[in-house]
C-alpha positions as CSV (number, residue, x, y, z in Angstrom):
1,M,114.0,112.3,171.2
2,V,113.9,113.3,167.5
3,L,113.4,110.5,165.0
4,R,114.5,111.5,161.5
5,S,113.9,109.4,158.4
6,H,115.8,110.6,155.3
7,V,114.0,110.0,152.0
8,I,115.5,111.0,148.6
9,V,112.9,112.8,146.5
10,D,112.6,114.7,143.2
11,I,111.2,118.2,142.7
12,Y,108.2,118.9,140.6
13,E,108.8,122.1,138.7
14,G,105.6,124.1,138.9
15,R,106.5,126.6,136.2
16,G,105.7,125.1,132.8
17,G,104.4,121.9,134.3
18,N,107.6,119.9,133.7
19,F,108.5,117.0,135.8
20,N,112.3,117.4,136.5
21,E,114.0,114.1,137.2
22,E,117.3,115.8,137.8
23,N,116.5,117.9,140.9
24,F,116.1,116.1,144.2
25,L,115.1,116.9,147.7
26,H,115.6,115.0,151.0
27,I,112.5,115.0,153.2
28,I,113.3,114.5,156.8
29,L,110.3,113.5,158.8
30,S,111.0,114.7,162.3
31,I,109.0,113.0,165.0
32,V,109.6,114.9,168.2
33,W,108.8,113.3,171.5
34,I,108.5,115.0,174.9
35,T,111.9,113.7,176.0
36,Q,114.9,115.6,174.8
37,H,117.5,113.1,173.6
38,P,118.1,113.4,169.8
39,L,118.5,110.4,167.7
40,F,119.0,110.1,163.9
41,I,117.4,107.1,162.1
42,R,118.5,106.3,158.5
43,S,116.2,104.7,155.9
44,P,117.9,101.5,154.7
45,E,118.6,101.8,150.9
46,M,117.0,98.5,150.3
47,L,113.7,99.9,151.4
48,F,113.5,102.6,148.8
49,G,116.0,101.3,146.2
50,S,115.9,103.5,143.1
51,F,112.4,104.9,143.8
52,C,112.2,108.6,143.3
53,L,109.9,110.6,145.4
54,T,108.6,114.0,144.5
55,V,107.8,116.3,147.3
56,L,104.8,118.5,147.0
57,A,103.7,120.6,149.9
58,L,100.0,121.4,149.8
59,F,98.6,123.9,152.2
60,F,95.1,124.3,153.5
61,L,95.4,127.7,155.1
62,P,92.9,129.6,157.2
63,L,91.5,131.3,154.1
64,A,91.5,127.8,152.3
65,E,94.2,129.0,150.0
66,S,95.9,125.9,148.4
67,L,99.3,126.0,146.8
68,H,102.0,123.5,145.7
69,V,105.5,124.3,146.8
70,T,108.6,123.9,144.8
71,L,112.2,124.3,145.9
72,D,112.5,127.9,144.7
73,I,109.5,129.2,146.6
74,A,109.5,127.0,149.7
75,D,111.2,129.4,152.0
76,D,108.9,132.3,150.9
77,Q,105.6,130.4,151.0
78,L,105.8,127.9,153.8
79,R,104.9,128.9,157.3
80,N,106.9,127.9,160.3
81,V,104.0,126.5,162.2
82,Y,100.8,124.7,161.1
83,D,98.0,123.2,163.2
84,Y,98.2,119.9,161.4
85,I,100.9,118.3,159.2
86,I,99.9,115.3,157.0
87,V,102.5,113.1,155.4
88,G,100.8,111.7,152.3
89,G,98.5,113.4,149.8
90,G,96.6,110.4,148.6
91,T,92.9,109.5,149.0
92,A,93.1,109.4,152.8
93,G,95.5,112.2,153.3
94,L,93.7,114.7,151.1
95,T,90.3,113.7,152.6
96,I,91.7,114.3,156.1
97,A,93.1,117.7,155.1
98,N,89.9,118.7,153.5
99,R,87.9,117.8,156.6
100,L,90.3,119.6,158.9
101,S,90.4,122.7,156.8
102,E,86.6,123.1,156.9
103,N,87.3,125.1,160.0
104,P,88.7,128.4,158.6
105,A,90.8,128.9,161.8
106,V,92.8,125.7,161.2
107,S,95.9,125.5,159.0
108,V,97.0,122.2,157.4
109,L,100.2,121.3,155.6
110,V,100.3,118.1,153.4
111,L,103.6,116.6,152.2
112,E,103.1,114.4,149.2
113,A,105.7,112.2,147.5
114,G,104.3,112.5,144.0
115,P,103.7,115.4,141.5
116,L,100.6,117.2,140.4
117,D,99.9,115.1,137.3
118,D,100.0,117.0,134.0
119,A,97.5,114.8,132.2
120,R,94.3,116.8,132.6
121,N,94.6,118.5,129.2
122,L,93.1,116.1,126.6
123,S,95.0,117.8,123.8
124,I,98.5,116.9,125.0
125,P,100.3,113.6,124.8
126,G,99.5,111.6,127.9
127,G,96.3,113.7,128.4
128,L,94.1,110.6,128.3
129,L,94.5,109.9,132.0
130,P,91.0,111.3,133.1
131,I,89.2,109.3,130.3
132,P,87.3,106.3,131.7
133,G,87.6,104.3,128.5
134,T,91.4,104.4,128.5
135,I,91.8,102.8,131.9
136,G,94.4,100.0,131.8
137,S,96.0,101.2,128.5
138,G,99.2,102.1,130.4
139,G,101.6,104.9,129.7
140,W,101.5,106.6,133.1
141,G,104.4,104.9,134.9
142,K,105.7,108.2,136.3
143,Y,102.5,108.3,138.5
144,Q,103.2,104.9,140.0
145,W,105.8,103.7,142.5
146,G,106.7,100.6,140.4
147,L,106.7,98.3,143.4
148,T,107.1,94.5,143.0
149,T,106.8,91.7,145.5
150,E,109.6,89.4,146.5
151,P,109.9,86.3,144.2
152,Q,106.8,84.1,145.0
153,I,107.6,80.5,145.7
154,Y,104.3,79.2,144.4
155,L,104.4,81.3,141.3
156,N,107.6,79.8,140.0
157,H,109.6,82.5,141.8
158,Q,108.0,85.3,139.7
159,N,107.8,88.9,141.0
160,V,104.4,90.4,140.9
161,G,103.7,94.1,140.4
162,I,101.9,96.1,143.1
163,P,100.1,99.1,141.6
164,Q,100.5,102.1,143.9
165,G,99.8,105.7,142.8
166,K,102.6,108.3,143.2
167,A,100.9,111.6,142.7
168,V,98.6,114.1,144.3
169,G,95.5,112.1,144.7
170,G,97.4,108.8,145.2
171,S,96.0,105.7,143.5
172,S,92.7,107.4,142.8
173,I,94.2,109.0,139.7
174,L,94.9,105.5,138.3
175,N,92.2,103.2,139.7
176,G,89.3,101.6,137.9
177,L,86.7,104.1,139.2
178,C,84.5,101.3,140.8
179,W,82.4,102.9,143.5
180,S,81.2,100.1,145.8
181,R,80.8,99.7,149.5
182,G,81.2,96.4,151.3
183,S,78.4,94.4,152.9
184,V,76.9,95.3,156.2
185,S,78.6,92.3,157.8
186,D,82.0,93.5,156.6
187,Y,81.8,96.7,158.6
188,D,80.0,95.2,161.5
189,G,83.0,92.8,161.7
190,W,85.2,95.8,162.4
191,G,82.9,96.8,165.2
192,K,83.1,93.3,166.7
193,L,86.9,93.7,166.9
194,G,86.3,96.4,169.4
195,N,86.5,99.4,167.0
196,K,83.6,101.5,168.3
197,G,82.2,103.8,165.7
198,W,83.3,101.6,162.7
199,S,80.2,99.5,162.2
200,W,77.9,99.9,159.1
201,N,75.4,102.2,160.8
202,D,78.2,104.4,162.2
203,L,79.9,104.7,158.8
204,L,76.9,105.1,156.5
205,P,76.5,108.9,157.2
206,Y,80.1,109.4,156.3
207,F,79.8,107.2,153.1
208,K,76.9,109.5,152.1
209,K,78.8,112.7,153.1
210,S,81.6,111.8,150.8
211,E,79.6,111.4,147.6
212,K,77.7,113.6,145.2
213,F,75.6,111.0,143.5
214,T,73.9,111.5,140.1
215,F,71.6,108.9,138.5
216,N,72.2,109.8,134.9
217,V,71.1,106.5,133.2
218,E,68.6,106.5,130.4
219,P,65.4,104.5,131.4
220,H,66.0,101.8,128.7
221,D,69.5,101.1,130.0
222,A,68.4,101.2,133.6
223,N,65.8,98.6,132.9
224,E,68.0,96.4,130.7
225,L,70.9,96.5,133.2
226,H,68.8,96.4,136.4
227,I,70.2,99.6,137.7
228,R,67.9,100.7,140.5
229,P,69.8,103.0,143.0
230,Q,68.1,103.6,146.3
231,S,68.1,107.3,146.8
232,A,68.2,107.1,150.6
233,E,71.5,105.2,150.6
234,H,73.4,107.9,148.7
235,G,74.7,111.4,149.4
236,Y,74.1,114.4,147.1
237,N,76.3,117.2,148.5
238,G,79.7,115.5,148.9
239,S,83.0,116.2,147.3
240,V,83.3,113.2,145.1
241,H,81.1,112.9,141.9
242,V,79.6,109.5,141.5
243,S,77.6,108.6,138.4
244,Y,77.3,106.4,135.4
245,P,78.8,106.4,131.8
246,Q,76.9,107.4,128.7
247,Y,77.7,104.1,127.1
248,F,77.3,100.5,128.1
249,Y,78.8,97.6,126.2
250,D,76.2,95.0,125.2
251,Q,78.2,92.3,127.0
252,S,77.2,93.8,130.3
253,S,73.6,92.7,129.9
254,N,74.8,89.2,128.8
255,V,77.0,88.8,131.8
256,L,74.2,89.8,134.2
257,D,71.9,87.3,132.5
258,G,74.5,84.6,132.8
259,F,75.0,85.2,136.5
260,A,71.2,85.1,137.0
261,E,71.1,81.7,135.2
262,L,73.7,80.5,137.8
263,G,71.4,81.5,140.6
264,L,73.0,84.8,141.7
265,P,70.6,87.6,142.5
266,I,70.9,90.8,140.4
267,I,71.5,93.8,142.7
268,G,69.9,97.1,141.8
269,D,72.2,99.0,144.2
270,V,75.3,97.4,145.6
271,N,75.9,100.3,147.9
272,N,72.9,99.6,150.2
273,G,75.0,97.1,152.1
274,T,73.7,94.0,150.2
275,A,76.9,93.1,148.4
276,T,76.1,89.6,147.3
277,G,75.1,89.1,143.7
278,A,75.7,90.7,140.3
279,T,75.4,94.4,139.5
280,I,76.4,97.4,137.4
281,L,78.6,99.6,139.6
282,P,78.5,103.4,139.6
283,S,81.8,105.1,139.0
284,S,83.7,107.9,140.5
285,M,83.3,110.1,137.5
286,H,81.8,113.5,136.6
287,P,78.3,113.1,135.2
288,D,78.6,116.0,132.8
289,N,82.0,115.9,131.2
290,Q,82.4,112.1,131.8
291,T,85.9,112.2,133.2
292,R,87.6,110.6,136.2
293,F,86.9,112.3,139.5
294,D,89.8,111.6,141.8
295,A,90.9,112.8,145.3
296,R,93.0,115.6,143.8
297,E,90.0,117.1,142.1
298,A,87.7,116.5,145.0
299,H,89.9,117.7,147.8
300,F,92.9,119.7,146.4
301,D,91.7,121.5,143.4
302,S,88.5,122.6,145.2
303,A,90.5,124.0,148.1
304,S,92.6,126.1,145.7
305,S,89.6,128.1,144.7
306,S,87.7,128.5,147.9
307,N,87.8,130.8,150.9
308,S,99.2,110.0,166.9
309,A,101.3,108.9,168.9
310,H,101.7,105.5,170.8
311,N,100.7,107.0,174.1
312,S,100.1,110.3,175.8
313,S,103.7,110.8,176.8
314,Q,105.0,110.8,173.2
315,R,103.7,113.4,170.7
316,V,104.6,114.3,167.2
317,I,105.1,118.0,166.8
318,G,106.8,118.7,163.5
319,V,108.7,117.9,160.3
320,E,111.9,119.0,158.7
321,F,113.0,119.1,155.1
322,A,116.2,120.1,153.2
323,T,117.4,120.4,149.6
324,N,119.8,117.5,150.3
325,N,121.3,115.5,153.1
326,K,124.2,118.0,153.6
327,S,122.3,121.2,153.5
328,K,120.6,123.0,156.4
329,A,117.2,121.5,157.3
330,R,114.1,123.6,157.3
331,S,111.9,123.0,160.3
332,I,108.1,123.2,160.4
333,S,106.2,122.7,163.6
334,C,102.6,121.8,164.3
335,T,100.5,122.8,167.2
336,R,98.2,119.7,167.2
337,E,99.2,116.6,165.3
338,V,101.4,115.1,162.6
339,I,99.4,112.5,160.7
340,V,101.2,109.8,158.7
341,S,98.9,108.8,155.9
342,A,101.3,107.4,153.3
343,G,99.2,104.3,152.3
344,A,99.2,100.7,153.2
345,I,102.7,100.1,152.1
346,F,104.6,103.2,153.1
347,T,102.9,104.1,156.4
348,P,104.3,101.1,158.2
349,T,107.6,101.5,156.3
350,L,108.1,105.0,157.7
351,L,107.2,103.9,161.2
352,Q,109.6,100.9,161.0
353,V,112.6,102.9,159.7
354,S,111.9,105.3,162.5
355,G,112.2,102.5,165.1
356,I,108.5,101.9,165.6
357,G,107.4,98.3,165.0
358,P,108.1,94.7,165.9
359,S,111.4,94.6,167.8
360,D,112.6,91.4,166.2
361,V,112.1,92.8,162.7
362,L,113.8,96.1,163.5
363,K,116.8,94.5,165.1
364,S,117.3,92.2,162.1
365,L,117.5,95.3,160.0
366,G,119.9,97.1,162.3
367,I,117.3,99.7,163.3
368,P,117.4,100.9,166.9
369,V,114.1,100.0,168.6
370,K,112.3,103.1,170.0
371,I,108.8,101.5,170.4
372,D,108.2,97.8,170.3
373,L,104.8,97.9,168.5
374,P,104.2,94.4,167.1
375,G,101.3,95.2,164.8
376,V,103.2,97.6,162.5
377,G,103.8,95.9,159.2
378,Y,101.4,93.0,159.8
379,N,97.8,92.4,158.8
380,L,98.2,93.6,155.2
381,Q,95.3,91.8,153.4
382,D,95.9,91.8,149.7
383,H,93.7,90.3,147.0
384,P,95.1,88.1,144.2
385,M,93.6,88.2,140.8
386,V,93.2,85.4,138.2
387,Y,92.5,86.3,134.5
388,A,90.3,84.2,132.4
389,N,90.4,85.0,128.7
390,Y,87.9,83.5,126.3
391,Y,87.1,83.7,122.6
392,Y,83.8,84.5,121.1
393,R,82.3,83.8,117.6
394,N,79.5,86.4,117.5
395,E,81.2,89.3,115.7
396,S,78.1,91.5,116.1
397,Y,79.3,92.5,119.6
398,F,81.5,95.6,119.6
399,T,84.4,95.4,122.1
400,S,87.0,97.8,123.4
401,G,89.6,95.7,121.6
402,E,88.2,97.0,118.3
403,I,89.0,100.6,119.2
404,T,92.1,100.9,116.9
405,N,93.1,102.8,113.8
406,D,90.0,104.6,112.2
407,V,87.7,103.4,114.9
408,Y,90.0,104.9,117.5
409,D,89.8,108.2,115.8
410,E,86.0,108.1,115.6
411,V,85.7,107.1,119.3
412,A,88.1,109.8,120.3
413,E,86.3,112.5,118.3
414,E,82.9,111.5,119.6
415,Y,84.2,111.7,123.2
416,I,86.0,115.0,122.8
417,R,83.1,116.7,121.0
418,N,80.1,115.3,122.9
419,R,81.3,113.3,125.9
420,T,79.5,110.3,124.6
421,G,80.5,106.9,123.2
422,P,82.7,104.0,124.3
423,W,85.3,106.2,125.9
424,T,82.9,107.2,128.6
425,A,82.6,103.5,129.7
426,P,85.2,102.5,132.4
427,L,87.2,99.3,131.8
428,I,85.1,97.5,134.4
429,N,81.7,98.2,135.8
430,T,79.9,94.8,135.5
431,V,80.8,92.7,138.6
432,A,79.5,89.9,140.8
433,F,80.1,89.0,144.4
434,P,79.1,85.3,144.8
435,S,78.6,83.9,148.3
436,L,80.4,80.6,149.2
437,R,77.2,78.6,149.0
438,S,76.4,79.9,145.5
439,A,79.9,79.3,144.3
440,T,80.3,75.7,145.2
441,D,78.3,72.7,146.5
442,D,81.4,71.7,148.5
443,W,81.3,74.7,150.8
444,K,81.3,72.5,154.0
445,Q,84.6,70.8,152.9
446,F,86.0,74.3,152.1
447,M,85.2,75.5,155.6
448,N,86.8,72.4,157.2
449,K,90.0,73.1,155.3
450,S,90.0,76.7,156.6
451,S,90.6,75.5,160.1
452,G,94.4,75.2,159.6
453,D,97.0,77.6,161.0
454,G,98.8,79.5,158.3
455,I,100.4,82.1,160.5
456,P,104.2,82.3,160.5
457,S,105.8,80.8,163.6
458,N,107.7,84.1,164.4
459,T,104.5,86.2,164.5
460,P,104.2,88.1,167.8
461,N,101.6,86.6,170.2
462,S,99.4,89.7,170.2
463,V,99.2,89.7,166.4
464,K,98.4,86.0,166.4
465,R,95.5,86.7,168.8
466,G,94.3,89.4,166.5
467,Y,94.4,87.1,163.5
468,E,92.5,84.4,165.3
469,V,89.7,86.8,166.2
470,Q,89.5,88.1,162.7
471,K,89.5,84.5,161.4
472,K,86.5,83.6,163.5
473,I,84.5,86.6,162.3
474,L,85.4,85.8,158.7
475,Q,84.3,82.2,159.1
476,D,81.0,83.3,160.4
477,Q,80.6,85.7,157.5
478,I,81.5,83.2,154.9
479,L,78.9,80.7,156.2
480,S,76.2,83.3,155.7
481,N,74.7,84.2,152.3
482,D,75.2,87.9,152.6
483,T,79.0,88.0,152.1
484,G,80.8,87.6,148.8
485,I,83.9,85.5,148.9
486,F,85.4,86.8,145.7
487,E,84.7,89.3,143.0
488,T,84.2,88.5,139.3
489,M,84.8,91.4,137.0
490,A,83.8,91.5,133.3
491,N,85.6,94.0,131.1
492,S,84.6,95.4,127.8
């Protein structure tokens, strides 16, 4: 049985670095099972709407050669067979590809829906993307999906945007650079769900393996801001640079002092598994040139310069792609696995349009059910955000809001010349994770209210059981003092 999902995509023109919105390509994800009956599954238009995908094929070849493939060179450069094919070149997909390609005998093909961003050159318009101090200033819509929620009943039927990166490197090219692990109990909770190997002690070696930590803070700033990283909790030979900016806004010290007055402990290193209190976070940024360090730079650019199925009877063995839905498809096979790593939104989407998911949901959309797998599309745990703006009278404090006109030019020049000044500071690195007991005296009443059942009535029974187990673990965590129940972020 061959399951094919047709997705309209655009081509990124590698020559000249131009993003061509006119060309397009249909990707056909071919999931080939052991049985031999072909079936064609269409992606409902309402699923993708007007979204334009850009296909980028990234190879990790036996010699670790890395290329991006455009329409005019695909036939010449692509192999017919790879050991692994990964759908999605974001933070997870590129990490997996990098790990697999550590074996020089293994070949890996990555299919990514977004372009190689052209915003690395600081001298061109739009070249501010890697600068920590410009996070949140906008202007990079072509590297996002532009997703929105359905109208929300309790938000006066407003639609809410869902930021989702659409580029090589995924959301890591747009995020806030905050580098923080959860608490020990968060990961131990995963282990309690029956996920062997996913508890804190199991994951810590891999946390450390991923990072190249640099403590580049001046002693005065480290003392003033209580920055005391524990060297044993960090890695120093990983692929992702983690460090601190060369500039801290004065408000950061005030915010930490304020939290301390409220009784929150000040954490010297949030990444040691003690994630309850206030802290200055390190950032995924290069310590020397003070720029964003994303998954593309960590896992794709580095490779370019250096030498699952539901059960055992059903195995994914390849993909197909074509210039459009009427042209002849190009098939590429894999000898080991096809890995779908398209993110929290699009991974279940691809599975569902291929007939893998809750049967009731698939039938309601007119999608033939191939595998009734109730969990697909459930258990997305999002985090809402509430903004609190305030006005201040002390004009002696310099803020990022003052970086306009002549000040903008001065800040930009200092950054470009010396890699110092306000532009090295990310939008957010001063945060707090209060426990429930530190946040309210009415914590018992809060816990009593959490005993209700908010699960939709049509939720599959197996998913309901999973929710109940998770809920019990979360309730136990919240009652303790070592788990934060929300995050407070102070910007500049």
